[in-house]
N, C-alpha and C positions, 0 to 999 in steps of 0.2 A: 661500689658496684657489693651485691650481695652473692653468697659463696655459690657456686654452682653455674655462675652465669660468669662467663670471661670472655675478655673483650682483647683484640689483635688488630693486626695489619689485614687479617680476611675477615674483619666483622665480627661482629657479637655470634658465640655458643651460647646455647640454655646445652645444661651437660655434654654432650656429645651433638649434638642438632644445630646447625646455622643457621640463626633468626631468619637469614634469608630466605633458605627452603620452606620454614615453617609457614612463611607471607606469602610468599608462592604459590603452597598447596590450603592454604586454609583463608586467604585475604584477610585485609586487612581493616578493622582493628582486631585483634585476638590476643585472648586472653592465654597465655603458658604457662605450664605448672614443671616443677621437678619431685620427683615421685621421690628420687634418692633422699631431696634439702625434707621434706615431711617426715620422711621415714628415721635421717636425723636427727632432728630438731624433738620430735616426739622419743628416742631413745634417750637422747641428752637429759631430758626434763625429768623421764622415767628413772634415769640411773642416778642423779643425783637425789633425788628426795630418795631413794631407793637404800639410798647407803646410812641414811639417817633413821628412817624408821620404813619396816617391810610393809604395814600393811595400808600401802597408797594407791589410790583410785583416781585414776586423771580420765576426765570428761572432756574432750573434745564439744567446744564451743559450737554446737551446730549451726547459729547465726552469724559464724564471720566465714562459712563457705559450706553449699550444700549441696553441693557438684556428688551424685552418686558412688563417683568414680573414688574423690577423695575421701569421702565417709568408708566405704570401700577399706580403703588401705589403712585407715585409723583403728577400725573392725579390728585389722591383720595385726595390729600390731598390738592389740591387748587393753585399745581405749574402751571407755565407757563412754555416751554421749550424754552433751546437756542442751533441749530443747527450749523451747521458748513460743511457741505455738502447736497447735493440734498436725500444723502441715508438715511442719519438723516433725512428728511425731514419726507421721509416715514416711517421710522419706527416710528419717531412722531406720526403721522397719525394712523397706527396700531395699537399705543396705545390708544387711543381714543383722542387725542389733536387737538383741533380745531384749522383752519386756524389762528385765528386772537391770541391763544394762544402760538403762534412759531411763534421764530424770526430769520432769517437766518442771518448769518456772516460768508459770505463766501472770499475765496483767489481767483485765478486763474481760472476764469468759461469759458469754453469753450460754443458755439453758443448753443449744446442743451443743456447744462443745466442753461443758461439763461431759455431760453423758457419753462423746466420745471420748473423753480423757480417762472417764473410771471406765469405761469397757476396755479401756488401751491394756490396761494392764499394769503401766509405769509406775514408777515412783512421782510421790505429787509433793512438791517443795510450795506450799501455799504463801503469799504474797499480803494477804490482809483477814480480817477477822468477820468482815464481810463475805469472801470466796471460802472461810474455813464453814461459815453458816449455811453455803448453799450446796455445798459440799456433803455436808452432815444429812441435810433434808433427804438427800437420794439415797446417798450410800456410806457406809461407814469402811473407810478404807483400812488394811491390814497395819500399810504405812501410811508416816505423815511426818515430810520436817517443815519448819518455817522460817522463810527468812525474814531474818533482822534487820532494822535501821539501826546502824550503830551511830548513826547523825555527825557521822563524819568523815566525810569521804578523799579520793582522789582521782585523778586521771590527766590525762594528754590535752583535754581540751573541756571547757564547761559543760559541752552537753556528753560527756564523756564522762561526767561523773555519778554517782549513781548511789550514794547515800547521802544524806544531810537530814537538816530539821523539816523539813518542808518537802524532801524528796518523794517524788512517788514511788518507790520501790521502799516495802518491806514493811515490817513491824516495829512499832519502836521499845523501848525495852520497856518500860511501863506495861504494856499489853501484852509481852511473850506470856507470862506466866499465865494471863488468863485464858491466853490461846492454848497453851498446854494441857491446861485442866479440862478445857472442855473437850478437846480430844481426846484425852483420858479417861471422861467420865461417858465418850460415848461409845468408849470402847475399842480403842486406835492401841493395839500391844505394841509398836516399832517406830521409833523416832530418829530421826534426824535434827543436824541446827544448821544455819548456812546463813552466810552472808557475801556482800559483793559490795566493794565501796567503788569500782571504775577501773578504767580503760586505761592503756597506756603508760603502768606506771614503771619506771624505771629505780627508784627508789627502794632496795627492800624494807626497808625501815614502816613504809606504810602498811604492807603487808603486816609485818611483824606485828605492828600494834592494833590491828586489824583481829589478828589470831588471839592473840593476849583476851581483847578485850569481847570476841568471842567465849572463849574457853570461861572467860567469868560469869557469863550468863546462863551458859550452861550450864557452869555445879549450883550458880541460882538455882535454875529449875531441877537438877538434881537435888538438893539442900530440900524442896520446900514442896516436889512433888513424887521425890523418890524414883522418877524414871533416870534408866540409861538411853545411849544415845548408841547408836550401830552404825553413825559416820556423824563426823563434823566438818563442812564445807565450804573453805575461804572462798569460794569463787574464783573469779578470772582476773585479767588485767594486768597481766605481764608482759612492757614492752618490748617493742625492739628498737635498734636505733633507727630512725628514716633519715634523719639531715647527714652530711658528712662531720665529721667530727662528735659526734655523739657514740657515749660509749655503750654497750651492752650491756644488762644487769648483770651483775655478778651471780651465775647462777650459784656458785660454791656460797656464796653469803648468805644467798636468798634460803635455800634447803637448810642451813645451819643454822638461822635465826629464827625461822618461823618455824623449822620443826624441832628446836630447841625448847623455843617456845610453847608449842604443842604440846610436846613432852612434859613439860614443867608443870603449865597447869592441868594436865591432866594427872596426875599426879596429886596436885597441891587441892585439888576438886573431890580425888576419886570420883574419875569420871572412866577408870581401865584401862581398855588401849583398841577405841575405835578407831573405823577408817580415818582416815586424811585423804580429805578429796579438795581437789581446785579441780578450773573449768579453761582452762587453756583454751585462747583460738589464733589468735593475734600471733603468737609465739611461735606455734607451730607450722603455721600456713602463712603466716607475712608474706618472709622473704623467701619465700617457692615460688611466687610467684609473678610474674611480669605483666606487661601491657606491652603488645607491639604496636604499631601505629604509622600510617604514611603521612610524610607533609604536601600537601596539594596546594597549598598558600602562602607565598610570603610579600611581604608589604610592608609598609612604612607608615607612623602616626607623625605629630608632631616632635615629638621626641622618644618615643620608641620601635623597635623593629618589630614585628610580629610572626611569628609560624603558625601557621592554619594548618591542623590534624585532622584526623578524621576520626577522634574519638574526644569525647565531650564528657559533660559531666551528665549525661544520660548515658555512657559508660562507665563512668568511676565518677562517682562523687563525695568523695572526702576532700578534695583539695576546696569545692565551695561549700559543703557545707560546714565542718570543720578548719578550714584555710589550713587543711595539710599540706604539708610538705611530701613533696616525693620525687626521690634524684629520676634523672633523666640522663640517659646513656644516645650519642649520636653512634646509630649502629651499624654504619656502612663500611663497607673497607677504609682503611687509613690511606689516605691520600697525600701520605706528607707530612711533613712537618706545620701545620694550617692553623691558620692563627681564629681566637677564639671572636664571638660578639655575644653582647646579650640579649634575649630572645625572651618577648612574653610569648607565652604556647597556649594559640587557644583553641578551643575547640568550633565545631561545628554549628551549634545552637540559636536560635534568633533571644539569648540570653545573656543579659548584661555581665553575669557573673560567671559563666564557661569558660573561666580559662584552666588548665592542668597545671600552669608554673608560671610565675613571671621575674622578668629577670635572670633568668639560667643562663651561665657562661657556658656555651656549646659551640662548637668548631663551623665554620661558614654552612651553614642549611638553604640547600635548594631542592626546589618544588621537585616530587618523586622522592625523596630521601627516608629513612627511617628513624625512627627514634624508638626507644627504648623505655618505657615507666616503670621506675622500677617497686619493689615490695606493695605488689598489689597482690595479693594473693588471699588476705583476711579483708572482707567488707567490701569486694568488688564487685563482680557480678553477681551476689543475694543483694543489695543496692541501688542495683540498675535498673532503666526504665526504660518507656518506649514514648518521653515525653519528646516532643515536636513528631513525633509520626517517625522516629527512627528505630529501625531492627536493633536489635541484642545482639551481641557478638558470638561468635564459636570460641570454647575453650577446649585447650591442648593440654595432653599430659605426655611428656617427656622423660624416658627411662632409659637411660644408658647412652644409643645410638637409635633408638624407637621412638615413634611419634606415632597418637593418635588425637582425632576427635572425641571426646568425653560429653561434648553437643555442640549439638551442629548450631550454625548460624539459623536465625528468625531470617525469614522472608517478608514481604510484605503482603501478603496473603494470611500472613498470623495478625497482620493489624487489625483485621475484621472479621477474624474468629471470634465466634461468643458475640457476635454482635447483631440485630437484626432493624430491619427500618420497622418502624409502628405502621402496621395491618392500613389506618386511616388515613395513613399519609401515600398511599398506594404504593 
């Protein structure tokens, strides 16, 4: 069970608030976040990095969770923010981030998106030579960085690997000098360099090797073109332990190995003292969130026992999309020494893949019981949907003994908003 969540004979608590109290007030399913845990995670990472190197920028990965209250907490802690769409730029500004605290790394941009991007005054991280050409046709930004595809990635699932010979992400090393030369010749004055190899990584060696490779490429750019770098960004990807028995990433080892490589390579290539940047999302918000969900069906198949809940892949898609394991807790008050059984936990959708977990060893489940799905703070609500015309759940923030809705539940009327029946249909 993640920190800041406790279970005793009175049931599950989030910080000082009983899960039962939250479910009664806001209904289920419901996302619940611990403010204290978010702040603690951020500070632990910041302190570990700054102990080794003072010029550190942590850019919270907005795609992991874009709730304005969450973003506001990270802004208050001193984070910058990593965005991947003009919508995330919009939300980052709404949460109080200044343009120079926002880095944009996008993919395939339409003309309207490029216009919006250039008008937003944020830092631009370019993903392709095509995007560079289209940007420069419209305006020459004062600052640009490029995302480099190191051709070797890592991640907890194949869909979470974001570098490789045929990856859609970044510019190949063979083309990177061309990219910087074109930007320099066009009048760009300030530069960064960036990579991101994947997500859910617990082995520090992946980030160390990526840092060394990126610094070598930065050195080649400096040698050939004479430019320096305001920042060098190794991306995100620090994982968290989802399964029982998994160990946390050794943060001390991570900061030591990665920043030693960073400083040694910076000295080797004469890069000075650029900002060291990274873009964690899951590490900061992942274990700070849970989903509370109610059991409404218990049934048997030929060989399995099933528990049906009111959350599904429309609520939380990671188990279906990534075959991701998320620990589950029986959140009810203890009924003494209860024997456990194995259950498949099924969602309510008309979809064969709608399972949140399989063969989970849990105390006997009855209809009306409440379960908690752990480590759902990252890539949870942001990936939710209205599939099967289901409504999306509320989000609740807990701080000590206090709690409040930071996003209201949708209702059925939300399903028809923005729709209209064609005039010729009457």
